[in-house]
C-alpha positions in Angstrom: 3.8 11.5 -0.7 4.7 7.9 0.0 2.1 5.1 -0.2 2.8 1.7 1.2 0.3 -0.7 -0.4 -0.5 -4.4 -0.3 -3.1 -6.9 0.8 -3.5 -7.7 4.5 -0.7 -10.0 5.7 1.7 -9.1 3.0 4.1 -7.9 5.6 4.0 -4.2 4.8 3.6 -3.0 8.4 6.7 -4.7 9.7 9.0 -4.3 6.7 8.2 -0.8 5.4 6.4 0.9 8.2 4.9 4.3 7.2 6.8 5.7 10.2 10.1 4.9 8.5 10.0 7.7 5.8 10.8 10.5 8.3 7.6 12.4 7.5 4.1 12.7 9.1 2.3 9.4 8.6 -1.1 7.8 9.0 -1.8 4.1 9.7 -5.5 3.5 9.8 -5.3 0.2 11.8 -3.2 1.9 14.5 -5.5 4.9 14.6 -8.6 2.7 14.9 -7.0 0.8 17.8 -6.4 4.0 19.6 -10.2 4.6 19.6 -10.9 1.0 20.6 -9.2 0.9 24.0 -5.8 0.3 22.3 -7.1 -3.0 20.9 -7.0 -4.2 17.3 -9.7 -6.8 18.2 -13.4 -6.2 17.3 -13.0 -2.7 16.1 -16.6 -1.3 15.6 -17.6 -0.1 12.1 -18.4 3.3 13.6 -14.7 3.7 14.6 -13.6 2.5 11.2 -15.8 5.2 9.6 -14.5 7.9 11.9 -10.9 6.9 11.1 -11.5 6.9 7.4 -12.7 10.5 7.7 -9.6 11.4 9.7 -7.5 9.7 7.1 -9.0 11.8 4.3 -8.6 14.9 6.4 -5.0 14.1 7.1 -4.2 13.8 3.4 -6.2 16.9 2.4 -4.5 19.0 5.1 -1.0 17.9 4.2 -1.7 18.6 0.5 -3.0 22.1 1.5 0.1 22.8 3.5 2.5 21.3 0.9 3.8 19.0 3.7 5.3 15.6 3.0 3.5 12.6 4.3 3.2 8.8 4.1 0.1 6.5 4.2 -0.7 2.8 4.2 -3.4 1.1 2.2 -4.5 -2.3 1.1 -5.2 -0.8 -2.4 -8.5 -2.6 -2.5 -10.0 0.5 -4.3 -8.5 3.3 -6.4 -9.0 6.0 -3.7 -5.2 6.0 -2.9 -4.5 6.7 -6.6 -7.1 9.5 -6.6 -5.4 11.0 -3.5 -2.0 10.6 -5.1 -3.3 12.4 -8.2 -4.4 15.3 -6.0 -1.0 15.4 -4.3 0.8 15.2 -7.7 -1.2 18.1 -9.1 -0.3 20.1 -6.0 3.4 19.6 -6.8 4.2 16.5 -4.7 6.5 13.7 -5.8 4.4 10.6 -5.3 5.8 7.1 -4.7 4.0 3.8 -4.1 5.6 0.7 -2.7 3.4 -2.4 -3.3 4.2 -5.5 -1.3 2.8 -8.8 -2.5 2.9 -12.5 -1.8 2.6 -15.4 -4.2 -0.3 -17.1 -2.3 -3.2 -16.0 -0.2 -2.4 -18.7 2.3 0.8 -16.8 3.3 -1.3 -13.8 4.1 -3.9 -15.7 6.0 -1.3 -17.4 8.2 0.5 -14.1 8.9 -2.8 -12.4 9.9 -3.7 -15.4 12.1 -0.3 -15.1 13.8 -0.7 -11.4 14.2 -4.2 -11.9 15.8 -2.8 -14.5 18.2 -0.3 -11.8 19.3 -3.2 -9.3 19.9 -2.8 -7.5 16.6 -5.3 -6.6 13.9 -7.3 -9.4 12.2 -10.4 -9.9 10.1 -12.6 -12.8 8.9 -11.0 -15.1 6.3 -13.7 -14.2 3.7 -13.0 -10.5 4.1 -9.2 -11.1 3.8 -9.7 -13.1 0.6 -11.9 -10.3 -0.8 -9.4 -7.6 0.0 -6.5 -9.7 -1.4 -8.4 -10.2 -4.7 -9.4 -6.5 -4.9 -5.8 -5.4 -4.1 -4.4 -7.3 -7.0 -7.2 -6.2 -9.3 -6.3 -2.5 -8.5 -2.6 -3.0 -9.1 -2.9 -2.6 -12.9 -4.5 0.8 -12.2 -1.4 1.8 -10.2 0.8 0.7 -13.1 -1.3 2.9 -15.4 -1.0 5.8 -13.0 2.8 6.0 -13.3 3.6 9.1 -15.2 0.3 10.7 -14.2 -0.6 10.6 -10.5 2.4 8.5 -9.5 6.1 9.3 -10.1 7.1 5.8 -9.2 5.7 2.4 -8.4 8.0 -0.2 -6.7 6.6 -3.7 -6.6 8.1 -5.9 -3.9 7.7 -9.6 -3.1 7.5 -10.8 0.5 6.6 -14.4 0.1 9.3 -15.8 2.3 8.6 -15.1 6.0 11.5 -13.5 7.8 13.4 -12.6 4.6 14.1 -9.1 3.3 11.8 -7.7 0.7 12.7 -8.6 -2.9 12.3 -5.9 -5.4 10.6 -7.4 -8.4 10.3 -4.3 -10.6 10.2 -0.5 -10.5 8.3 1.6 -13.0 9.1 5.3 -12.8 9.5 8.6 -14.5 13.0 10.0 -15.2 14.1 13.7 -15.1 13.0 14.1 -18.7 9.5 12.8 -18.0 10.0 9.5 -19.7 9.0 6.1 -18.3 11.6 3.6 -17.5 11.4 0.1 -16.0 13.9 -1.7 -13.8 13.7 -5.3 -12.7 15.7 -7.4 -10.2 14.2 -10.7 -9.2 10.8 -11.3 -10.8 8.7 -14.1 -9.2 6.4 -15.8 -11.7 3.2 -14.6 -10.0 4.2 -11.0 -10.7 5.1 -11.6 -14.3 1.6 -10.4 -15.6 2.0 -7.1 -13.8 5.6 -6.7 -15.0 4.3 -7.3 -18.6 1.7 -4.5 -18.0 4.5 -2.2 -16.9 6.6 -3.2 -19.9 3.7 -2.4 -22.2 3.7 1.2 -20.9 7.2 1.9 -22.4 
């Protein structure tokens, strides 16, 4: 199971698309657009609700069939971690890639550019709320490594047009022990790195 997580506008869709893992995947925004005349604009709440049900069904069916899959989430709640736990208990290896940016203004600008190009958007207040909730849930993902997650890779995408920078990776080795790797740690991710370090 692969989870690509990050607040809206963090760059996750273009830099680590869920389609890139070579397994069945589900992208809720793309799925919602299909049921909205192939438009990401003004998607009704009823369509969002139906897509969320399809999302949950997609995960449950893949777990039941022991079939690998990838999903995308903003991580604004812990539901992805609960689902990862269900997959892990069923024998899946579970990986999460969390993509962040150092400032909400980066995300807002990227979402505005995406909307101008006909892509998915949302009101600024909602984007700010999701952004805050996503970072509030990240510590739960750190705590989940070794239980529902086999690895968490935290990446920075603050510089538009640049490759993702791996800040740190918390994972379980073959002996079941936690280990932590770091490469380039932006200051805004230091508190999360320290939480990961405290797990060792």
